[in-house]
C-alpha positions as CSV (number, residue, x, y, z in Angstrom):
1,X,-100.7,-71.8,-257.9
2,X,-97.4,-73.1,-257.1
3,X,-97.4,-75.3,-253.9
4,X,-95.8,-72.9,-251.2
5,X,-93.9,-73.7,-248.4
6,X,-92.5,-71.6,-245.4
7,X,-90.0,-72.5,-242.6
8,X,-89.6,-70.4,-239.5
9,X,-87.4,-71.4,-236.5
10,X,-88.7,-71.3,-233.0
11,X,-86.1,-70.8,-230.0
12,X,-86.2,-70.3,-226.7
13,X,-85.2,-67.8,-224.3
14,X,-82.9,-68.2,-221.2
15,X,-82.8,-70.9,-218.9
16,X,-85.4,-71.1,-216.4
17,X,-84.2,-69.1,-213.4
18,X,-85.5,-71.8,-210.8
19,X,-82.7,-74.1,-211.8
20,X,-79.8,-71.9,-212.0
21,X,-78.7,-70.5,-208.4
22,X,-79.5,-66.9,-207.5
23,X,-76.0,-66.6,-206.6
24,X,-75.3,-67.1,-210.4
25,X,-78.2,-64.8,-211.4
26,X,-77.6,-62.1,-214.3
27,X,-78.2,-59.5,-212.1
28,X,-77.3,-58.0,-208.1
29,X,-80.3,-55.7,-208.8
30,X,-83.2,-56.7,-206.2
31,X,-85.6,-55.4,-208.3
32,X,-84.8,-57.6,-210.9
33,X,-84.3,-60.2,-208.4
34,X,-88.2,-60.1,-207.0
35,X,-89.6,-59.7,-210.6
36,X,-87.9,-62.9,-211.1
37,X,-89.5,-64.8,-208.2
38,X,-92.5,-62.9,-208.9
39,X,-93.0,-65.7,-211.5
40,X,-92.0,-68.5,-209.1
41,X,-95.0,-71.0,-208.2
42,X,-95.0,-74.1,-206.2
43,X,-92.9,-77.1,-207.0
44,X,-91.9,-76.4,-210.5
45,X,-90.7,-72.3,-210.4
46,X,-90.6,-70.4,-213.3
47,X,-91.3,-73.7,-215.5
48,X,-94.8,-72.9,-214.6
49,X,-96.2,-69.7,-214.2
50,X,-99.7,-68.2,-215.1
51,X,-97.8,-65.0,-216.1
52,X,-95.6,-67.0,-218.9
53,X,-97.7,-68.5,-221.2
54,X,-96.0,-71.3,-223.3
55,X,-98.3,-72.1,-226.2
56,X,-97.3,-72.9,-229.8
57,X,-100.7,-72.7,-232.2
58,X,-100.0,-73.8,-235.8
59,X,-102.9,-72.5,-238.5
60,X,-103.0,-74.1,-241.7
61,X,-105.4,-73.8,-244.6
62,X,-105.7,-76.1,-247.5
63,X,-105.1,-74.6,-251.1
64,X,-107.8,-76.9,-251.8
65,X,-105.4,-78.5,-255.2
């Protein structure tokens, strides 16, 4: 079997909302603002939230060749 290569691109979402002044948030909807704030925790705001998992797992299987 020929060597197989896989390439992928991983991109991020928008900015951490805790780094954006609330006056510049992309909405005026109070429900959306409240939803954004529910992700804020402690010193790090929405950069460290139990509701958002930011993990990447890479699994490789050797071809045995």
